[in-house]
C-alpha positions as CSV (number, residue, x, y, z in Angstrom):
1,X,0.0,0.0,0.0
2,X,3.0,2.3,0.4
3,X,3.4,1.9,-3.4
4,X,-0.2,2.8,-3.9
5,X,0.2,6.0,-2.1
6,X,3.3,7.0,-4.1
7,X,2.3,6.2,-7.7
8,X,0.2,8.2,-10.1
9,X,1.1,11.5,-8.5
10,X,0.7,14.4,-11.0
11,X,0.9,18.2,-11.1
12,X,-1.4,20.3,-8.9
13,X,-4.8,21.1,-10.4
14,X,-5.2,24.4,-12.2
15,X,-7.5,26.8,-10.4
16,X,-9.6,28.4,-13.1
17,X,-11.0,31.2,-10.9
18,X,-11.9,32.2,-7.4
19,X,-14.8,34.7,-7.2
20,X,-16.6,36.4,-4.3
21,X,-20.2,35.3,-3.8
22,X,-23.1,37.6,-3.1
23,X,-22.9,36.9,0.7
24,X,-20.4,38.8,2.8
25,X,-18.2,36.7,5.1
26,X,-19.3,36.7,8.8
27,X,-16.5,35.7,11.0
28,X,-18.9,35.0,13.9
29,X,-20.0,32.0,11.9
30,X,-18.2,28.8,11.0
31,X,-17.1,28.4,7.4
32,X,-17.9,25.4,5.2
33,X,-15.6,24.3,2.4
34,X,-18.0,22.4,0.1
35,X,-16.5,20.2,-2.7
36,X,-18.7,19.4,-5.6
37,X,-18.2,17.5,-8.9
38,X,-20.6,16.6,-11.7
39,X,-19.7,14.7,-14.9
40,X,-22.3,16.8,-16.8
41,X,-21.2,20.1,-15.1
42,X,-24.6,20.6,-13.6
43,X,-25.2,21.8,-10.1
44,X,-28.0,19.5,-9.1
45,X,-31.1,20.4,-7.1
46,X,-30.0,18.1,-4.3
47,X,-26.8,20.1,-4.0
48,X,-28.7,23.4,-3.8
49,X,-30.9,21.9,-1.1
50,X,-27.9,20.9,0.9
51,X,-26.3,24.4,0.5
52,X,-29.5,26.1,1.5
53,X,-29.8,24.0,4.7
54,X,-26.1,24.8,5.5
55,X,-26.8,28.5,5.1
56,X,-29.9,28.3,7.2
57,X,-28.0,26.4,9.9
58,X,-25.5,29.2,10.1
59,X,-22.5,28.4,7.8
60,X,-20.6,30.7,5.4
61,X,-20.0,28.5,2.3
62,X,-17.0,28.4,0.0
63,X,-18.1,26.3,-3.0
64,X,-15.3,24.4,-4.6
65,X,-16.2,22.8,-8.0
66,X,-14.0,20.3,-9.9
67,X,-16.6,20.0,-12.7
68,X,-15.4,21.0,-16.2
69,X,-17.3,24.3,-15.9
70,X,-20.0,26.1,-14.0
71,X,-22.7,27.7,-16.1
72,X,-23.5,31.4,-15.8
73,X,-26.9,30.5,-14.5
74,X,-25.4,28.3,-11.8
75,X,-22.7,30.8,-10.9
76,X,-25.4,33.4,-10.4
77,X,-27.5,31.0,-8.3
78,X,-24.5,29.8,-6.3
79,X,-23.6,33.3,-5.5
80,X,-26.7,33.7,-3.4
81,X,-25.6,30.9,-1.1
82,X,-21.8,31.4,-1.0
83,X,-19.1,33.8,0.2
84,X,-16.8,32.4,-2.5
85,X,-17.0,30.2,-5.6
86,X,-13.9,28.4,-6.8
87,X,-13.5,26.4,-10.0
88,X,-10.6,24.0,-10.3
89,X,-9.3,21.2,-12.5
90,X,-10.6,17.7,-11.5
91,X,-7.5,16.3,-9.8
92,X,-6.8,15.2,-6.3
93,X,-10.3,14.4,-5.0
94,X,-11.8,16.4,-2.2
95,X,-8.7,16.7,0.0
96,X,-7.0,18.7,-2.7
97,X,-10.2,20.7,-3.1
98,X,-10.1,21.6,0.6
99,X,-6.4,22.4,0.3
100,X,-7.4,24.8,-2.6
101,X,-10.0,26.4,-0.3
102,X,-7.4,27.0,2.4
103,X,-5.1,28.6,-0.2
104,X,-7.8,30.8,-1.9
105,X,-9.7,31.7,1.2
106,X,-7.0,32.1,3.9
107,X,-9.5,34.1,6.0
108,X,-11.0,30.7,7.1
109,X,-8.9,30.9,10.3
110,X,-10.9,34.0,11.4
111,X,-14.2,32.0,11.4
112,X,-15.4,30.1,14.6
113,X,-14.8,26.7,13.0
114,X,-14.5,25.0,9.6
115,X,-16.7,22.3,8.1
116,X,-15.2,20.1,5.4
117,X,-18.1,18.7,3.3
118,X,-18.9,17.4,-0.2
119,X,-21.8,16.4,-2.4
120,X,-21.4,12.6,-2.1
121,X,-24.5,12.6,0.1
122,X,-28.1,13.5,-0.4
123,X,-29.8,15.5,2.4
124,X,-30.3,16.7,4.9
125,X,-33.1,14.3,5.3
126,X,-34.3,15.8,8.7
127,X,-34.2,19.1,10.4
128,X,-30.7,20.5,10.3
129,X,-31.1,23.8,12.0
130,X,-29.4,22.9,15.2
131,X,-26.4,21.1,13.7
132,X,-23.8,23.8,14.7
133,X,-25.0,23.6,18.3
134,X,-24.8,19.9,18.2
135,X,-21.3,20.0,16.8
136,X,-20.0,22.6,19.2
137,X,-21.6,20.9,22.2
138,X,-19.9,17.6,21.3
139,X,-17.0,16.9,23.7
140,X,-14.5,16.6,20.9
141,X,-12.3,18.9,18.8
142,X,-13.1,17.3,15.4
143,X,-16.6,15.9,14.9
144,X,-17.7,13.8,12.0
145,X,-21.1,12.2,11.2
146,X,-19.8,8.6,11.0
147,X,-16.6,6.7,11.6
148,X,-15.0,3.7,9.9
149,X,-12.4,1.1,11.0
150,X,-10.8,0.3,7.7
151,X,-7.0,0.7,7.9
152,X,-7.4,2.4,11.3
153,X,-10.3,4.0,13.2
154,X,-11.1,7.3,11.5
155,X,-13.9,9.8,10.8
156,X,-15.4,9.6,7.3
157,X,-14.5,12.6,5.3
158,X,-17.8,13.6,3.7
159,X,-18.5,15.7,6.8
160,X,-15.7,16.8,9.1
161,X,-16.2,19.7,11.5
162,X,-13.0,21.2,12.9
163,X,-13.3,23.6,15.9
164,X,-11.2,26.8,16.2
165,X,-8.2,25.3,18.0
166,X,-7.9,22.7,15.3
167,X,-7.9,25.0,12.3
168,X,-5.3,27.2,14.0
169,X,-3.0,24.3,14.8
170,X,0.3,23.4,13.2
171,X,-1.0,19.9,12.7
172,X,-4.0,21.0,10.6
173,X,-1.9,23.4,8.5
174,X,0.9,20.9,8.1
175,X,-1.5,18.1,7.0
176,X,-2.9,20.1,4.1
177,X,0.5,21.4,3.2
178,X,1.6,17.9,2.4
179,X,-1.6,16.9,0.4
180,X,-0.6,16.0,-3.1
181,X,-2.5,14.8,-6.2
182,X,-2.8,11.1,-5.9
183,X,-4.8,9.2,-8.5
184,X,-6.0,6.1,-6.7
185,X,-9.0,6.4,-4.5
186,X,-7.9,3.6,-2.1
187,X,-4.7,5.6,-1.6
188,X,-6.7,8.7,-0.9
189,X,-8.7,6.9,1.8
190,X,-5.6,5.4,3.4
191,X,-3.3,8.4,3.1
192,X,-5.7,11.3,3.6
193,X,-9.1,10.2,5.0
194,X,-7.6,7.8,7.6
195,X,-4.4,9.8,7.8
196,X,-6.2,13.0,8.8
197,X,-7.7,11.3,11.9
198,X,-4.5,9.5,12.7
199,X,-2.4,12.6,12.6
200,X,-4.8,15.1,14.2
201,X,-6.0,12.5,16.7
202,X,-2.5,12.6,18.3
203,X,-3.4,15.9,19.8
204,X,-7.1,16.4,19.4
205,X,-10.1,14.4,20.4
206,X,-12.2,13.0,17.6
207,X,-15.9,11.8,17.8
208,X,-18.7,10.8,15.4
209,X,-22.2,11.9,16.1
210,X,-23.4,8.5,14.8
211,X,-20.6,6.2,15.8
212,X,-20.4,2.7,14.5
213,X,-20.3,1.3,18.0
214,X,-23.6,3.1,18.8
215,X,-25.3,2.0,15.6
216,X,-24.3,-1.6,16.0
217,X,-25.6,-1.6,19.5
218,X,-29.1,-1.1,18.1
219,X,-29.0,-2.5,14.6
220,X,-29.3,-6.1,13.6
221,X,-26.3,-7.0,11.4
222,X,-24.1,-9.9,10.5
223,X,-21.3,-10.6,13.0
224,X,-18.6,-9.1,10.7
225,X,-15.4,-7.4,11.8
226,X,-15.9,-3.7,12.2
227,X,-13.3,-3.0,9.6
228,X,-15.5,-4.5,7.0
229,X,-18.5,-2.2,7.7
230,X,-19.0,1.1,6.0
231,X,-22.0,2.4,8.0
232,X,-23.3,4.8,5.4
233,X,-23.3,1.9,2.8
234,X,-24.3,-1.2,4.8
235,X,-26.3,0.4,7.6
236,X,-28.1,3.2,5.7
237,X,-31.6,2.0,6.6
238,X,-31.2,1.7,10.4
239,X,-29.3,4.9,10.4
240,X,-32.3,6.7,9.0
241,X,-35.1,4.8,10.7
242,X,-33.5,4.4,14.2
243,X,-31.3,7.4,14.5
244,X,-32.8,10.0,12.1
245,X,-29.4,10.2,10.3
246,X,-29.5,13.3,8.1
247,X,-27.8,11.9,5.0
248,X,-28.0,9.2,2.3
249,X,-24.9,8.3,0.4
250,X,-25.4,8.6,-3.4
251,X,-23.5,5.3,-3.7
252,X,-26.6,3.6,-2.2
253,X,-28.3,4.4,-5.6
254,X,-25.4,4.2,-7.9
255,X,-23.3,1.3,-6.6
256,X,-25.6,-0.7,-4.3
257,X,-28.6,-0.3,-6.6
258,X,-31.2,0.3,-4.0
259,X,-34.3,1.5,-5.7
260,X,-35.8,5.0,-5.3
261,X,-39.1,3.4,-4.3
262,X,-37.3,1.5,-1.4
263,X,-35.6,4.6,-0.2
264,X,-38.8,6.6,-0.5
265,X,-40.6,4.1,1.7
266,X,-37.9,4.3,4.3
267,X,-37.9,8.1,4.3
268,X,-41.7,8.2,4.6
269,X,-41.7,5.7,7.5
270,X,-39.0,7.6,9.3
271,X,-40.9,10.9,9.0
272,X,-38.5,12.6,6.6
273,X,-39.9,15.5,4.6
274,X,-37.0,15.3,2.0
275,X,-38.3,15.7,-1.5
276,X,-37.7,12.2,-3.0
277,X,-37.9,13.7,-6.5
278,X,-34.3,14.8,-6.0
279,X,-33.2,11.2,-5.9
280,X,-33.9,10.8,-9.6
281,X,-31.9,13.9,-10.4
């Protein structure tokens, strides 16, 4: 695996532009670096839904797109949600996107915290208005939604909230300084997703709002090793029905092949008001 993390390294992605949005930064709020990619260069309705809920919850959003382009219409619409819009070449996955955000919006450290997020999930499926309070009240410095035990115990990187001491730390800055373009996704998971928790966890406390231990304590599941279980992929139904988990991984539809009808039924039974029409989009 050392070989995997070293091969297929290429030049940094080109940043096409970094523009101010229509919203002025408010340093009394946490910032959110939101990475997005679409093969058809469309900003989907489910992405706008997520951005709107983040804004309503109290985040200042820096939108970082690795799509080939952002249409004029989408740029105008995104501006209404964002303090900054960045378009970059599609290299390096989300960790390089967040690195680009740190470089192009260095004022992040003036905010009260920093959320690293992406559009690999659909949602929020339930009320999200108190999420900042929940994150800040959590007795940890870095708070994720879920954790995973592959390679080593770590927070999954689709949603990582870093409190002020973390984003000001040498460890945080040093971690992103050494992020490079790596072409293999498994290497990204090992080197950067798991590596982030491994490095920052030496100094800071990490916690998941919906930890695997907690979910397995209530969900019926095969007696598999924890390192085999991705909770967002294998436990998506009990997460939603038993815990009102606010997200659904897109891979449930695209890779696992769960039908929209099945998901719609689960959402209805759990009391979610999420517009299932966005699943087809």
